[in-house]
C-alpha positions as a Python dict, from the first residue, in 0.01 Angstrom:
ca = {
    (1, 'M'): (0, 0, 0),
    (2, 'D'): (9, 382, 54),
    (3, 'L'): (-351, 447, 230),
    (4, 'N'): (-320, 812, 136),
    (5, 'N'): (-317, 737, -234),
    (6, 'I'): (-631, 499, -256),
    (7, 'H'): (-916, 691, -437),
    (8, 'R'): (-1141, 396, -483),
    (9, 'V'): (-1157, 65, -271),
    (10, 'Y'): (-1376, -243, -322),
    (11, 'F'): (-1466, -508, -33),
    (12, 'I'): (-1533, -870, -91),
    (13, 'G'): (-1745, -945, 214),
    (14, 'I'): (-1833, -587, 312),
    (15, 'G'): (-2080, -667, 559),
    (16, 'G'): (-1865, -842, 808),
    (17, 'I'): (-1845, -673, 1113),
    (18, 'G'): (-1456, -625, 1093),
    (19, 'M'): (-1470, -535, 717),
    (20, 'S'): (-1747, -282, 769),
    (21, 'A'): (-1530, -81, 1015),
    (22, 'I'): (-1252, -46, 752),
    (23, 'A'): (-1498, 40, 486),
    (24, 'R'): (-1620, 302, 709),
    (25, 'Y'): (-1275, 439, 743),
    (26, 'F'): (-1222, 478, 377),
    (27, 'N'): (-1573, 619, 334),
    (28, 'E'): (-1496, 893, 589),
    (29, 'K'): (-1173, 970, 429),
    (30, 'G'): (-1377, 1062, 98),
    (31, 'V'): (-1265, 739, -80),
    (32, 'K'): (-1521, 582, -315),
    (33, 'V'): (-1652, 262, -147),
    (34, 'S'): (-1835, -19, -308),
    (35, 'G'): (-1839, -399, -247),
    (36, 'Y'): (-2011, -741, -242),
    (37, 'D'): (-2174, -958, 41),
    (38, 'R'): (-2375, -1263, 27),
    (39, 'T'): (-2670, -1129, 185),
    (40, 'S'): (-2839, -800, 281),
    (41, 'T'): (-2842, -718, 651),
    (42, 'V'): (-2906, -417, 877),
    (43, 'L'): (-2541, -336, 879),
    (44, 'T'): (-2502, -351, 490),
    (45, 'R'): (-2814, -136, 452),
    (46, 'Q'): (-2640, 107, 704),
    (47, 'L'): (-2341, 125, 472),
    (48, 'E'): (-2547, 189, 174),
    (49, 'A'): (-2723, 477, 370),
    (50, 'E'): (-2389, 625, 422),
    (51, 'G'): (-2314, 612, 49),
    (52, 'M'): (-2161, 285, -30),
    (53, 'Q'): (-2262, 88, -326),
    (54, 'I'): (-2312, -303, -264),
    (55, 'H'): (-2451, -584, -423),
    (56, 'Y'): (-2539, -944, -335),
    (57, 'T'): (-2475, -1148, -640),
    (58, 'D'): (-2130, -1281, -707),
    (59, 'D'): (-2087, -1120, -1056),
    (60, 'M'): (-1791, -978, -1221),
    (61, 'N'): (-2022, -771, -1440),
    (62, 'L'): (-2106, -588, -1088),
    (63, 'L'): (-1779, -534, -960),
    (64, 'D'): (-1564, -208, -970),
    (65, 'K'): (-1313, -253, -1252),
    (66, 'D'): (-1139, 85, -1189),
    (67, 'T'): (-1058, 33, -799),
    (68, 'N'): (-725, 100, -677),
    (69, 'L'): (-743, -147, -389),
    (70, 'V'): (-942, -458, -327),
    (71, 'V'): (-995, -586, 39),
    (72, 'Y'): (-1143, -932, 109),
    (73, 'T'): (-1231, -1138, 424),
    (74, 'P'): (-1062, -1478, 469),
    (75, 'A'): (-1411, -1623, 482),
    (76, 'I'): (-1452, -1564, 118),
    (77, 'P'): (-1369, -1890, -72),
    (78, 'A'): (-1058, -1898, -310),
    (79, 'S'): (-1287, -1982, -579),
    (80, 'H'): (-1502, -1658, -555),
    (81, 'T'): (-1562, -1524, -902),
    (82, 'E'): (-1496, -1153, -809),
    (83, 'L'): (-1189, -1247, -612),
    (84, 'T'): (-1052, -1446, -900),
    (85, 'W'): (-1109, -1158, -1158),
    (86, 'Y'): (-924, -904, -947),
    (87, 'R'): (-636, -1150, -910),
    (88, 'N'): (-617, -1229, -1284),
    (89, 'N'): (-631, -848, -1365),
    (90, 'N'): (-315, -766, -1138),
    (91, 'I'): (-515, -504, -909),
    (92, 'E'): (-382, -498, -548),
    (93, 'V'): (-583, -753, -338),
    (94, 'V'): (-541, -751, 39),
    (95, 'K'): (-667, -883, 347),
    (96, 'R'): (-856, -678, 614),
    (97, 'S'): (-545, -739, 832),
    (98, 'D'): (-307, -594, 572),
    (99, 'V'): (-501, -250, 591),
    (100, 'L'): (-502, -266, 987),
    (101, 'Q'): (-116, -322, 951),
    (102, 'E'): (-75, -11, 796),
    (103, 'I'): (-293, 186, 1021),
    (104, 'T'): (-94, 79, 1327),
    (105, 'R'): (220, 178, 1157),
    (106, 'S'): (134, 534, 1124),
    (107, 'L'): (-105, 588, 1450),
    (108, 'F'): (-42, 535, 1811),
    (109, 'A'): (-214, 205, 1823),
    (110, 'I'): (-400, 27, 2116),
    (111, 'T'): (-475, -327, 2013),
    (112, 'V'): (-692, -590, 2215),
    (113, 'A'): (-647, -966, 2143),
    (114, 'G'): (-775, -1264, 2319),
    (115, 'T'): (-1013, -1567, 2279),
    (116, 'H'): (-1277, -1380, 2500),
    (117, 'G'): (-1349, -1020, 2594),
    (118, 'K'): (-1172, -842, 2306),
    (119, 'T'): (-1495, -688, 2162),
    (120, 'T'): (-1589, -542, 2495),
    (121, 'V'): (-1271, -456, 2619),
    (122, 'S'): (-1157, -257, 2265),
    (123, 'T'): (-1515, -88, 2274),
    (124, 'M'): (-1483, 14, 2638),
    (125, 'I'): (-1151, 165, 2583),
    (126, 'A'): (-1276, 344, 2265),
    (127, 'H'): (-1562, 473, 2452),
    (128, 'L'): (-1359, 612, 2747),
    (129, 'L'): (-1135, 787, 2518),
    (130, 'R'): (-1418, 943, 2307),
    (131, 'D'): (-1647, 1027, 2584),
    (132, 'S'): (-1354, 1192, 2791),
    (133, 'G'): (-1262, 1416, 2503),
    (134, 'Y'): (-944, 1240, 2456),
    (135, 'G'): (-1034, 1115, 2128),
    (136, 'C'): (-941, 801, 1905),
    (137, 'N'): (-1012, 625, 1581),
    (138, 'A'): (-1187, 297, 1676),
    (139, 'F'): (-1208, -30, 1456),
    (140, 'L'): (-1431, -263, 1660),
    (141, 'G'): (-1561, -625, 1631),
    (142, 'G'): (-1912, -526, 1755),
    (143, 'I'): (-2175, -249, 1750),
    (144, 'S'): (-2144, -2, 2017),
    (145, 'V'): (-2462, 86, 2193),
    (146, 'N'): (-2365, 430, 2275),
    (147, 'Y'): (-2312, 517, 1913),
    (148, 'D'): (-2468, 236, 1690),
    (149, 'K'): (-2134, 197, 1508),
    (150, 'N'): (-1813, -41, 1504),
    (151, 'F'): (-1615, 258, 1371),
    (152, 'W'): (-1565, 631, 1438),
    (153, 'S'): (-1281, 856, 1336),
    (154, 'S'): (-1077, 1126, 1514),
    (155, 'D'): (-822, 1395, 1433),
    (156, 'K'): (-634, 1233, 1728),
    (157, 'Q'): (-334, 1029, 1581),
    (158, 'V'): (-449, 716, 1815),
    (159, 'A'): (-638, 411, 1695),
    (160, 'V'): (-817, 143, 1916),
    (161, 'I'): (-824, -189, 1719),
    (162, 'E'): (-985, -508, 1803),
    (163, 'A'): (-710, -774, 1709),
    (164, 'D'): (-861, -1094, 1565),
    (165, 'E'): (-678, -1413, 1611),
    (166, 'Y'): (-858, -1602, 1325),
    (167, 'D'): (-620, -1698, 1055),
    (168, 'R'): (-332, -1520, 1250),
    (169, 'S'): (-436, -1170, 1101),
    (170, 'F'): (-350, -1014, 1425),
    (171, 'L'): (31, -1083, 1417),
    (172, 'K'): (60, -820, 1142),
    (173, 'L'): (-35, -531, 1388),
    (174, 'S'): (251, -330, 1584),
    (175, 'P'): (78, -190, 1890),
    (176, 'D'): (188, 71, 2127),
    (177, 'I'): (-33, -78, 2390),
    (178, 'A'): (-134, -430, 2371),
    (179, 'V'): (-395, -582, 2564),
    (180, 'L'): (-430, -986, 2598),
    (181, 'T'): (-733, -1107, 2765),
    (182, 'A'): (-726, -1482, 2719),
    (183, 'M'): (-532, -1775, 2544),
    (184, 'D'): (-789, -2045, 2552),
    (185, 'A'): (-805, -2298, 2289),
    (186, 'D'): (-1026, -2199, 1976),
    (187, 'H'): (-1006, -2200, 1614),
    (188, 'L'): (-814, -2540, 1610),
    (189, 'D'): (-926, -2583, 1239),
    (190, 'I'): (-658, -2309, 1188),
    (191, 'Y'): (-404, -2371, 1466),
    (192, 'G'): (-414, -2733, 1501),
    (193, 'T'): (-316, -2743, 1870),
    (194, 'P'): (-381, -2533, 2157),
    (195, 'E'): (-10, -2510, 2199),
    (196, 'A'): (7, -2342, 1852),
    (197, 'M'): (-245, -2120, 1943),
    (198, 'E'): (-54, -1993, 2258),
    (199, 'D'): (221, -1948, 2034),
    (200, 'A'): (65, -1712, 1814),
    (201, 'F'): (-56, -1498, 2132),
    (202, 'I'): (301, -1482, 2244),
    (203, 'Q'): (429, -1380, 1895),
    (204, 'Y'): (158, -1102, 1915),
    (205, 'T'): (317, -970, 2218),
    (206, 'H'): (654, -964, 2049),
    (207, 'N'): (512, -733, 1797),
    (208, 'I'): (478, -444, 2048),
    (209, 'K'): (670, -144, 1957),
    (210, 'P'): (985, -78, 2130),
    (211, 'N'): (921, 101, 2471),
    (212, 'G'): (554, -38, 2443),
    (213, 'T'): (333, -176, 2719),
    (214, 'L'): (136, -508, 2742),
    (215, 'I'): (-143, -533, 2974),
    (216, 'A'): (-237, -893, 3011),
    (217, 'R'): (-475, -1100, 3232),
    (218, 'F'): (-326, -1230, 3550),
    (219, 'G'): (-274, -1615, 3553),
    (220, 'L'): (-245, -1684, 3166),
    (221, 'H'): (-74, -2014, 3067),
    (222, 'R'): (305, -1951, 2954),
    (223, 'D'): (266, -1578, 3095),
    (224, 'N'): (659, -1580, 3139),
    (225, 'E'): (698, -1623, 2760),
    (226, 'L'): (488, -1282, 2708),
    (227, 'N'): (704, -995, 2602),
    (228, 'A'): (707, -620, 2640),
    (229, 'T'): (937, -331, 2762),
    (230, 'N'): (661, -258, 3008),
    (231, 'K'): (422, -526, 3151),
    (232, 'L'): (105, -489, 3353),
    (233, 'L'): (-122, -768, 3468),
    (234, 'Y'): (-499, -728, 3557),
    (235, 'S'): (-732, -937, 3738),
    (236, 'L'): (-1111, -933, 3852),
    (237, 'Q'): (-1011, -933, 4227),
    (238, 'N'): (-658, -1094, 4287),
    (239, 'D'): (-467, -836, 4456),
    (240, 'V'): (-139, -988, 4343),
    (241, 'A'): (-188, -829, 3990),
    (242, 'D'): (-104, -498, 3932),
    (243, 'A'): (-456, -368, 3869),
    (244, 'Y'): (-774, -546, 4015),
    (245, 'A'): (-1135, -434, 4125),
    (246, 'K'): (-1204, -415, 4495),
    (247, 'N'): (-1554, -348, 4674),
    (248, 'I'): (-1770, -476, 4410),
    (249, 'R'): (-2123, -436, 4465),
    (250, 'M'): (-2414, -536, 4250),
    (251, 'K'): (-2678, -260, 4178),
    (252, 'N'): (-2984, -266, 3923),
    (253, 'G'): (-2818, -528, 3705),
    (254, 'G'): (-2512, -340, 3710),
    (255, 'Y'): (-2201, -278, 3927),
    (256, 'E'): (-2035, -24, 4155),
    (257, 'F'): (-1653, -92, 4227),
    (258, 'D'): (-1303, 38, 4292),
    (259, 'V'): (-995, -24, 4063),
    (260, 'M'): (-686, -41, 4247),
    (261, 'H'): (-336, -40, 4137),
    (262, 'K'): (-2, -39, 4319),
    (263, 'D'): (64, 333, 4245),
    (264, 'W'): (-310, 474, 4201),
    (265, 'M'): (-678, 390, 4246),
    (266, 'I'): (-1008, 520, 4126),
    (267, 'D'): (-1295, 455, 4361),
    (268, 'N'): (-1666, 467, 4311),
    (269, 'L'): (-1683, 361, 3944),
    (270, 'E'): (-2029, 265, 3813),
    (271, 'M'): (-2101, 31, 3527),
    (272, 'H'): (-2461, 10, 3422),
    (273, 'I'): (-2413, -326, 3216),
    (274, 'G'): (-2442, -677, 3367),
    (275, 'G'): (-2177, -976, 3379),
    (276, 'M'): (-1904, -988, 3641),
    (277, 'H'): (-1659, -1062, 3358),
    (278, 'N'): (-1739, -708, 3244),
    (279, 'V'): (-1608, -548, 3570),
    (280, 'E'): (-1268, -741, 3479),
    (281, 'N'): (-1285, -584, 3134),
    (282, 'A'): (-1344, -255, 3297),
    (283, 'V'): (-1035, -283, 3492),
    (284, 'V'): (-835, -293, 3175),
    (285, 'A'): (-1012, -11, 3013),
    (286, 'V'): (-972, 213, 3298),
    (287, 'T'): (-596, 114, 3344),
    (288, 'V'): (-546, 210, 2957),
    (289, 'A'): (-737, 540, 3006),
    (290, 'H'): (-502, 611, 3331),
    (291, 'L'): (-196, 535, 3119),
    (292, 'L'): (-293, 796, 2859),
    (293, 'G'): (-324, 1059, 3137),
    (294, 'I'): (-706, 1099, 3124),
    (295, 'G'): (-839, 1250, 3475),
    (296, 'T'): (-1002, 1050, 3725),
    (297, 'D'): (-1324, 1235, 3700),
    (298, 'K'): (-1330, 1192, 3314),
    (299, 'I'): (-1273, 805, 3344),
    (300, 'R'): (-1537, 782, 3611),
    (301, 'A'): (-1820, 986, 3410),
    (302, 'A'): (-1718, 800, 3093),
    (303, 'L'): (-1744, 461, 3236),
    (304, 'S'): (-2069, 538, 3402),
    (305, 'S'): (-2204, 641, 3058),
    (306, 'F'): (-2102, 316, 2875),
    (307, 'K'): (-2429, 132, 2728),
    (308, 'G'): (-2228, -181, 2636),
    (309, 'I'): (-2199, -368, 2276),
    (310, 'K'): (-2512, -513, 2102),
    (311, 'R'): (-2505, -901, 2164),
    (312, 'R'): (-2265, -869, 2455),
    (313, 'F'): (-2469, -947, 2776),
    (314, 'E'): (-2734, -702, 2612),
    (315, 'Y'): (-3059, -678, 2817),
    (316, 'V'): (-3322, -705, 2574),
    (317, 'V'): (-3600, -723, 2817),
    (318, 'K'): (-3537, -606, 3175),
    (319, 'N'): (-3834, -589, 3434),
    (320, 'D'): (-3940, -706, 3767),
    (321, 'H'): (-4102, -1009, 3589),
    (322, 'Q'): (-3883, -1098, 3299),
    (323, 'I'): (-3507, -1082, 3210),
    (324, 'Y'): (-3396, -1142, 2862),
    (325, 'I'): (-3035, -1129, 2767),
    (326, 'D'): (-2882, -1182, 2426),
    (327, 'D'): (-2510, -1246, 2409),
    (328, 'Y'): (-2237, -1362, 2139),
    (329, 'A'): (-2097, -1622, 2349),
    (330, 'H'): (-1974, -1915, 2138),
    (331, 'H'): (-1694, -2073, 2358),
    (332, 'P'): (-1735, -2273, 2666),
    (333, 'E'): (-1557, -2013, 2878),
    (334, 'E'): (-1760, -1724, 2756),
    (335, 'L'): (-2093, -1925, 2816),
    (336, 'K'): (-1968, -2037, 3170),
    (337, 'A'): (-1912, -1628, 3243),
    (338, 'L'): (-2236, -1526, 3095),
    (339, 'I'): (-2466, -1798, 3279),
    (340, 'T'): (-2272, -1765, 3608),
    (341, 'S'): (-2297, -1370, 3600),
    (342, 'A'): (-2677, -1370, 3498),
    (343, 'K'): (-2770, -1631, 3780),
    (344, 'A'): (-2561, -1404, 4033),
    (345, 'L'): (-2745, -1097, 3935),
    (346, 'F'): (-3095, -1241, 3935),
    (347, 'P'): (-3077, -1509, 4200),
    (348, 'G'): (-3368, -1747, 4243),
    (349, 'R'): (-3503, -1719, 3884),
    (350, 'K'): (-3530, -2034, 3666),
    (351, 'T'): (-3261, -1978, 3404),
    (352, 'T'): (-3335, -2111, 3037),
    (353, 'V'): (-3044, -2097, 2790),
    (354, 'V'): (-3099, -2125, 2411),
    (355, 'F'): (-2780, -2166, 2251),
    (356, 'Q'): (-2662, -2222, 1871),
    (357, 'P'): (-2335, -2388, 1845),
    (358, 'H'): (-2115, -2216, 1585),
    (359, 'L'): (-1885, -2426, 1351),
    (360, 'F'): (-1873, -2813, 1319),
    (361, 'S'): (-1493, -2812, 1423),
    (362, 'R'): (-1540, -2617, 1726),
    (363, 'T'): (-1845, -2812, 1848),
    (364, 'R'): (-1610, -3126, 1772),
    (365, 'D'): (-1326, -2999, 1960),
    (366, 'L'): (-1502, -2825, 2260),
    (367, 'A'): (-1818, -3069, 2320),
    (368, 'D'): (-1712, -3138, 2671),
    (369, 'G'): (-1669, -2786, 2763),
    (370, 'F'): (-2001, -2674, 2599),
    (371, 'A'): (-2183, -2950, 2793),
    (372, 'S'): (-2017, -2852, 3126),
    (373, 'S'): (-2097, -2470, 3087),
    (374, 'L'): (-2456, -2519, 2952),
    (375, 'S'): (-2536, -2769, 3248),
    (376, 'L'): (-2513, -2448, 3494),
    (377, 'A'): (-2845, -2350, 3351),
    (378, 'D'): (-3170, -2475, 3454),
    (379, 'E'): (-3294, -2566, 3129),
    (380, 'V'): (-3107, -2584, 2798),
    (381, 'I'): (-3240, -2559, 2429),
    (382, 'L'): (-2999, -2641, 2162),
    (383, 'L'): (-3044, -2515, 1783),
    (384, 'P'): (-2875, -2724, 1506),
    (385, 'I'): (-2506, -2603, 1446),
    (386, 'Y'): (-2444, -2278, 1239),
    (387, 'P'): (-2202, -2396, 980),
    (388, 'A'): (-2041, -2046, 905),
    (389, 'R'): (-1753, -2124, 656),
    (390, 'E'): (-1757, -2479, 709),
    (391, 'L'): (-1894, -2796, 541),
    (392, 'P'): (-2080, -3049, 766),
    (393, 'I'): (-1838, -3311, 955),
    (394, 'E'): (-1979, -3650, 977),
    (395, 'G'): (-2111, -3741, 1333),
    (396, 'V'): (-2091, -3386, 1451),
    (397, 'T'): (-2433, -3253, 1547),
    (398, 'S'): (-2586, -3072, 1841),
    (399, 'E'): (-2665, -3401, 1982),
    (400, 'M'): (-2310, -3437, 2052),
    (401, 'I'): (-2331, -3165, 2318),
    (402, 'A'): (-2695, -3267, 2425),
    (403, 'G'): (-2609, -3613, 2541),
    (404, 'K'): (-2356, -3450, 2788),
    (405, 'I'): (-2546, -3210, 2948),
    (406, 'T'): (-2688, -3268, 3302),
    (407, 'A'): (-2971, -3008, 3298),
    (408, 'P'): (-3304, -3099, 3111),
    (409, 'V'): (-3219, -3028, 2730),
    (410, 'R'): (-3414, -3030, 2390),
    (411, 'I'): (-3304, -2971, 2044),
    (412, 'L'): (-3530, -2726, 1833),
    (413, 'Q'): (-3537, -2535, 1518),
    (414, 'K'): (-3556, -2154, 1539),
    (415, 'D'): (-3944, -2152, 1462),
    (416, 'E'): (-3992, -2425, 1721),
    (417, 'V'): (-3822, -2203, 1987),
    (418, 'L'): (-4081, -1919, 1913),
    (419, 'Q'): (-4367, -2162, 1968),
    (420, 'W'): (-4227, -2325, 2271),
    (421, 'L'): (-4169, -1972, 2434),
    (422, 'K'): (-4537, -1874, 2381),
    (423, 'S'): (-4645, -2130, 2630),
    (424, 'T'): (-4351, -2150, 2863),
    (425, 'P'): (-4247, -1918, 3121),
    (426, 'A'): (-3897, -1830, 3121),
    (427, 'P'): (-3834, -1576, 3392),
    (428, 'L'): (-3454, -1558, 3304),
    (429, 'L'): (-3393, -1630, 2948),
    (430, 'I'): (-3052, -1629, 2759),
    (431, 'T'): (-3001, -1656, 2386),
    (432, 'A'): (-2614, -1728, 2296),
    (433, 'G'): (-2416, -1778, 1983),
    (434, 'A'): (-2222, -1626, 1705),
    (435, 'G'): (-2442, -1749, 1412),
    (436, 'D'): (-2764, -1614, 1288),
    (437, 'I'): (-2953, -1674, 1639),
    (438, 'D'): (-2969, -1316, 1666),
    (439, 'Q'): (-3249, -1346, 1428),
    (440, 'L'): (-3444, -1456, 1704),
    (441, 'K'): (-3412, -1160, 1927),
    (442, 'E'): (-3680, -930, 1802),
    (443, 'P'): (-3942, -1211, 1780),
    (444, 'I'): (-3867, -1317, 2144),
    (445, 'K'): (-3880, -973, 2269),
    (446, 'E'): (-4232, -961, 2110),
    (447, 'I'): (-4346, -1277, 2264),
    (448, 'L'): (-4207, -1195, 2609),
    (449, 'K'): (-4386, -819, 2603),
}
């Protein structure tokens, strides 16, 4: 696959957050881009406005039969009509990760992997590089609030790439700088055991280019097996790590802090998004920017202008009477960090969490962890499980989590949540999940206003 000789490319699942970033990459290079997705969304409509042709019916009569390359998402079933037609007609069919593999081979690649934080860290790094004038190409797993995009291009031969562990696709990447944020158990439907998943993250570090750098979170399990010519450890506040935050102060729903390193420090950094975990994420981003030689003042100014990522500790409503935060959290550790940070920033407010479990397998495998994290709230509303790519598993429902939660809990449908909120005060409200719970964001915003 020679990316420079592609003139037409077709995407099956073009509306996915990772797929759309690559579609935008080709589109900006002047390649004719078209594709299929199951439903029309805000993102697919943006792609259409940018000149891409998209349809929403699995119909071989609608596909581009003259395309040079077909890119598909692993979430597409093997029986998909269009995918089958392309394979039977000897047109090159690749996964999204195969395209990213080629990109990391040809550019200086900064990749960010881990079960949590990778979207925020990769977007933060990409913003620091862009806002400072250093420049980069960015392939992100979320929509940057600063630019309303999950992709941007640059003449600079540098790429910042979110490295997705789902279906082991990140093992195709060859980074110059690799970030590893977490190795907690997830995607056990793919990996089988937590140990097998850890093996994959360890392999990710073994794929770093010669003389490359690994920046890993301090205290990861089996960290002695992580491999790189140069290795840095980062932490929120542990001064045993190579880089960490010091003098953290909460201010107006954000933070002020210093980043310390054994050889340098940058003081008086400001970040205007919430979540103590985002201070730790900023430590990584600032470390990468410093490693690339970006000046202290430029780093400080760029971090201060960072507005975050949609659905990552996103303030939907924020005033003296009401705080409403929406977040993509879909793992127990993410929920724990989200709820803990929100309660610390806004102490004394009753905290209501509306959570939509994502995947039957994840709910089954991590039910105890979900219940423990959600019990940190004062009140919990659970939606039914969002199936995504899975069929139901007998006995696995939201009741599986509800029965273990120690806080008051109820299970409601989405429309029932809206009716409930019309009559119930929720001074600190959080909606969380990776399914279609984001459809509630605007209706809830209107109710609270």
